[in-house]
C-alpha positions in Angstrom: 29.6 26.0 58.0 30.9 22.6 58.4 29.8 20.3 60.8 32.0 19.6 64.2 30.1 15.6 65.2 31.2 12.7 66.5 28.7 10.3 64.7 27.6 7.5 63.4 29.4 6.4 60.0 28.1 4.1 57.6 30.0 1.5 57.2 30.5 0.7 60.7 28.7 -0.1 64.4 27.9 2.9 66.5 30.6 3.0 69.1 33.1 2.1 66.1 31.8 4.7 63.7 32.0 7.4 66.9 35.9 6.2 67.5 36.4 6.6 63.5 34.4 9.8 63.0 37.3 11.1 66.2 40.2 9.4 64.6 39.3 11.7 61.5 38.7 14.6 62.7 42.6 14.0 64.4 43.5 12.9 61.4 42.2 16.0 59.2 43.9 18.6 62.1 47.6 16.9 62.3 47.7 17.3 58.1 46.3 21.1 58.5 49.2 21.2 60.7 52.0 19.9 58.0 50.2 21.0 55.1 53.0 22.5 52.0 55.8 21.4 54.2 58.9 21.3 52.5 61.3 18.1 53.0 63.8 20.6 54.7 61.0 21.5 57.3 59.9 18.2 57.8 63.7 17.2 58.4 64.6 20.0 61.2 65.4 18.9 64.5 64.1 21.7 67.1 67.1 20.5 69.2 69.8 17.8 69.5 67.6 15.0 71.1 64.1 16.5 69.4 62.6 14.7 66.9 61.8 16.1 63.5 58.2 16.4 62.0 58.9 14.0 59.8 60.0 11.7 62.8 56.8 12.4 64.2 54.5 11.9 61.8 56.3 8.3 60.9 56.2 7.4 64.0 52.2 8.0 64.3 52.0 5.6 61.5 54.1 2.9 63.3 52.4 3.2 66.5 48.8 2.5 64.3 50.6 -0.3 62.6 52.2 -1.5 66.0 48.3 -1.8 67.5 47.6 -3.5 64.2 50.1 -6.0 64.6 49.4 -6.3 68.2 45.3 -6.5 68.3 44.6 -7.6 64.7 47.2 -9.9 64.0 47.5 -11.1 67.8 51.3 -11.2 67.7 54.2 -9.2 67.7 56.2 -7.3 65.2 58.5 -9.6 62.8 61.6 -9.3 61.6 60.5 -7.5 58.4 58.2 -5.1 60.6 61.0 -4.1 62.5 62.9 -2.9 59.8 60.6 -0.8 58.5 58.8 0.7 61.8 61.8 0.1 64.2 62.5 3.5 63.9 59.5 5.6 63.5 57.9 3.4 66.5 61.0 4.3 68.9 62.6 7.6 67.8 65.6 8.2 69.3 69.0 8.6 68.0 68.0 5.8 65.4 65.3 8.0 64.3 67.2 10.9 63.9 70.1 8.6 61.6 67.2 7.2 59.5 63.6 9.2 59.3 65.7 12.0 57.2 65.3 13.2 53.3 61.3 11.9 53.3 58.9 14.0 51.1 55.3 15.2 53.1 54.1 12.9 50.4 56.0 9.8 51.7 54.7 10.7 55.6 50.9 10.8 54.5 51.5 7.7 52.0 52.4 5.7 55.0 49.3 7.2 57.2 46.6 6.4 54.9 48.4 2.9 54.4 48.1 2.1 57.5 44.9 3.7 58.6 43.1 2.2 55.8 43.8 -1.0 56.9 42.9 -0.1 60.2 39.4 1.0 58.4 38.8 -2.2 57.2 38.8 -4.1 60.0 37.0 -1.6 62.3 34.5 -2.2 59.2 34.3 -6.2 59.8 33.6 -5.0 64.1 31.0 -4.7 66.0 30.5 -2.4 69.3 30.9 -5.3 71.8 34.9 -5.6 70.4 35.7 -2.5 71.8 34.7 -3.5 75.2 36.6 -6.9 75.3 39.2 -6.6 78.1 43.0 -7.3 77.5 46.1 -6.6 79.1 47.9 -3.7 77.4 51.6 -2.4 79.1 50.6 -4.9 82.2 47.6 -2.8 82.9 43.8 -4.2 82.3 42.6 -2.8 79.3 40.3 -2.7 76.5 40.3 -2.5 72.5 38.4 1.0 72.9 41.0 2.2 75.2 43.7 1.2 72.8 42.9 2.8 69.8 41.8 5.8 71.6 45.4 5.7 72.7 46.5 5.4 69.5 44.9 8.9 68.2 45.7 10.3 71.3 49.4 9.8 70.9 48.8 11.8 67.5 47.4 15.1 69.4 49.8 14.8 71.3 53.1 14.9 68.5 50.4 17.2 66.3 50.9 19.8 69.2 54.8 19.1 69.2 54.5 19.6 65.7 52.5 23.1 65.6 55.6 23.8 68.3 58.2 23.3 65.6 56.3 24.7 62.8 56.3 28.1 64.7 60.4 27.4 65.4 60.9 27.1 62.0 58.8 30.5 61.2 61.3 31.9 63.4 64.5 30.1 62.0 63.6 31.1 58.3 
């Protein structure tokens, strides 16, 4: 029987470990939702204004990358970062044009690359850091809420992915 717990994780302070355990579970379920998808399935658009599963996966990585730049690096994305991450961050028409033709391994690699840096940074922070106040999107916030938002955004898009996958099974 598998354990489903939010718990301490070795290498992290207690509260950061709780956050990481939640992020790990969300990522596990996201990867289960996209298991074995083909490039065709990853590129499928559910509607003319919709996003593909591939675009949503890339977006998940881009959101986390954006917060890494903002929170860990204390700056806005530079021109090179915008060239790589702008379309997946914003999605829309640019995302529909630019994000296609990639394998599942490409998207998983992007997700892992970004998450690896997050975990490296978290390992060097303490629980007090989570509660540091900051302004985010013109609202009083703290680091805990911002990183909660990273995986909350992933949960929302995972729901979209599951719906698109059901649409695909009807269209095959």
